[in-house]
N, C-alpha and C positions, 0 to 999 in steps of 0.2 A: 193472545197477548200475554207476555210475561208479567208476573205479579211480584212487587217488592213490598216486603213488610218493613215498616219504619216505626220506631218507638223513640222514647227519650231515656236519658240516663237514669231516671228514677226507677227503672225496671230492675235495677240491681242484679242483672245477670252477669256472668263472667265474660270478660272481654273476649277470651279465646273462643268460647262457645258462640258468641254473637258473630264473630268473624267467620267461623266455620259454617254457621247457619245462614250467612249472607243477609244479616239483618242490619239495616242502617240505624244508627243511634244518634239522635240530636242531643247535644249536651246542654244541661242547665248550667248556670253560673252561680257563684256564691262569693260573698265578701267576708274575709276573715281579718279582723282588726285593721280595716281600711284598705286592704289589698284584694283585688278581684282575681278569682281563680275560675278555671273551667273544670267542670265535673268530668274528668277524663280518665277514669279508672285509676286514680291515684298517681298519675304521672306528675302533675303540677305540684301536688303536695300529697304525700303518702297518707293512706287512711290512718295509720298509727299516729303520724305527726299531727294530723287534723284533730283527732280525738284527744291526744295529749295536750294540745293547746286549749281545747275546751275545758279540760280538767284543771288547767292552770288559770282559768278565768277569762280567756280570750272570747270575744263575742263574734258570732257568725250570723250573717243575714243572707237571704237568697234573692235571686232575680228570676223573673219569668223569661221564657223563650219568646223572643220578639216575632211578630208576624212576618217580617221580611226574611228572617232566618228560615222559617218554614217554607216561605214562598220560593226561596232560592233552591232548597233541597227538593221540594215537590217538582219544580220546573226542570231540574236536572234529570230526574228520572222519567218525567213525562216526555222530554225531548229524546230520551233513549228508547222510547216505545214501551215503557212499563205502565202497568196499572198499579195503583198504590193502595195499600191498607195501612193506615196510621192508627196505632193503638196507644193512646195517650194517658198520662197521669190524671188521676181523678179531677174532674172539673170542680169538685167541692173543696179541693185543697189548693188549687192554682188556677189562674186565668189563662194559663198557657194553652189549654185545650181550645178555649174560645179564640185564641190567636191563630191556632191551626185552621179553624173554620174560616176566619177572615182571609188567611193565606190561600186556602182552597178557592174561595170566591175570586180572588185576584188572579189566580192561575187560569180559572175557567173563562175569565174575561179575555185573556190572550189566546187560550187554547180551549175552545168550547167543547171539544170532544174528549178532553182529559178525563180519565177514569180514576177518581180519588175518593176513597171512603175513609171517613173520620169516625173512630170509635172511642167513646168515653169509657175507659176501663172501669171507672168507679172503684179503682184499686190503687194500691201504692206498693212500692218496694217489690219484693218477690211475689206478691199477689198479682201485680201487673206483669211481672216477669213470667209467672205461670201461664198467663194468657198468651203472651208473646211467643213463648216456647211452644205452646200447644198449637198455635196458629202456624208457626214455621214447620212443625212436624207434619201437620196435615197437608200443607202446601207441598212439601217434599214428597209425600206419599201419593200425590196425584189428585188431591181434592181440588175442586174448582174454587175460584175466588169467592163465589157466592156461598159455597159450602163452608169455607173457612170463616167467613163473616158470620154465618148462621151459628156456627159452633161457638165463636167468641161471645156473641150476643146472648145465646142460650146459657152460657156457662158463667158469665162474669158475676152475676149475683148469687152464684153458688160458691164462689171463691171466698173461703174464710181466711181472715187475717187475725191472728192473736198475737199481741205484743206484750212485753213487759219491759220496764225500765229499771235500772239499778238506783238511780238518783231522781228525786222529785224536783230538783232545781230548775231544769229546763222546761218542764211542764208548767212550773210556776211562772217562769219568765215569759212563756208563750201565752199566758192567760188561761190555760186549761186547768189550773189548780190554784186555789187561793193561797196567799202567803201563810195564813194560819193553818190550813190543812196540810201544806207542805211541811211546816215546822213540826206539827204533831206527828205526821206520817214518818218523818225522818227519825224522830225520837223512838217511835214504836217499831221501826224497821219495816214499815208497810211498803209493799211493792204493788203498784197498780197494774191491773190487767186491762188492756185496751183492745178495741176491735175497730174494724172499718165497717160502717153500717151500710144499709141499702142505698143511701144517698152518696156514698163514697167519702164520708166524714170519719175522722179519727175520734172515737168517743170512749170514755171510761166505761168499763163493764163491771168490774169487781175489784176487790182488794184482798191481798193475802199477806201474811207475815213471813218475811224472809225470802232470800233469793232462791233457795232450794225449792221452797213450796211454789214460787212463781214459775219456775221452770217445769216442775211437775204439773202445774195447771195447764201449761201449753200442751204438754204430752196428753193430758186427760181430755182436752178438747179434741185433739186429733183422734184419739181412741173412741170417744163417744160420738163424734159428729162425722168423721170421715166416711166416705162411701167408696166401695170397690178399691180398697187401699192397695191390694196386690197389683193393680193396674196403674197406680198413681206414682208420679215423682213428687216427693214432699220437699218443699223449699224452705230453707232456713236462712235468715239474714241476721247479721250481728254488727253492732257498733263497737268494734275493737274489744270483743269478749269471746274470742275463738274457743277458749276452754269450755265456756258455758254452751256454745253452739255444739261442740263435740259431745258434751254431756247429754244434751237433748237428742242428738243423733244416736248416741249409744242406747239411750232409753228406748227410742223408737225401734232400733234394730234388734234389740234383745226381747222385745215384747210384741211387736206387730210385724206382719208380713206386708211390706211395701215394695214397689217396683224399684225405687231408687230414692236417695236422699241427697239433695244438692245444698251445699253451704256456700254463701257468698257474703261479701262485705256490704254493710249498709252505707250507701253513698252519703256524702257530706250535705246534700241539699235537705234530705229528710233528717239526717243526723244533727243538723244545725238546730232543729226544733225539738229533738228528743234527747240529745246529749249522748255521751258515751254509755255503753252498757245496755243499749236496747237489744232485745232478742225477739225475733219475729218468726212465726211459723205460718206457712200458707199451704192450703190444701183445698180440695173440692169436697163439699158436703151437699146435702139436699137443698139447703138454703143458708143464708146468712142469719145471724142473730142480730136483729136490728132494734133500735129504740122503740119502734112501733110494736114489735113483738113483745118487748119487755113490758110495755104499758097495757097490753091487751089482757 
């Protein structure tokens, strides 16, 4: 049976790559100043226009993927004779993963022998994308569905995400930072460093002063924590700060031996909560740095 890998638009992989790799992408939706948009690789509204509007004070909210959307897409591929691997956005950040499980159950009621596997990536942005791309590469190389699933499950809590943001405003709006902390941080030019923990949550890890030092911190985490870097593609996503993404890429290329470096846009669904200027690096390490580890 042929296997189809399906994911959602929060994987932040390049559209051309996704088409070439034959990966189905289910789009999230978002609302910007009262108008609903599809997260469709910048077609409905360009990434730059989206982030420029956030800079001007426009507000964006996001919507989950509905169960019936999943059900329609799962059914389409099941009817074509495909087995399905769905690798979804972290369940700690959205109810959409749970909606995909409801959709799977609905499909199985109509097609009891449908072969659908749902994987909670416990990841976001290019961390999720890393898993999707790795799964697609292994499937293309001849690995079985079960081998691909095993790799994703064994790898997902080794995917490190390290983020920094240029402004504290959106973290304050989202309740991840108090108004007083945001005000003091802005005055002192503090740049928070955030991670995705073992539960798939976005949590603060540390603070540094200045954008240059925050970018250097992302590089240091890759240098100190990454494993088998010469065999890894390193993923970088950015919220309309391509120069900073290229600066990080150059830092890596000049100092470390890695297989490849992939830069892509941070989509508007995550960007709505983090604001413009977010810079993220994703790579494989021995393990994640989680809150439980920090408390131990």
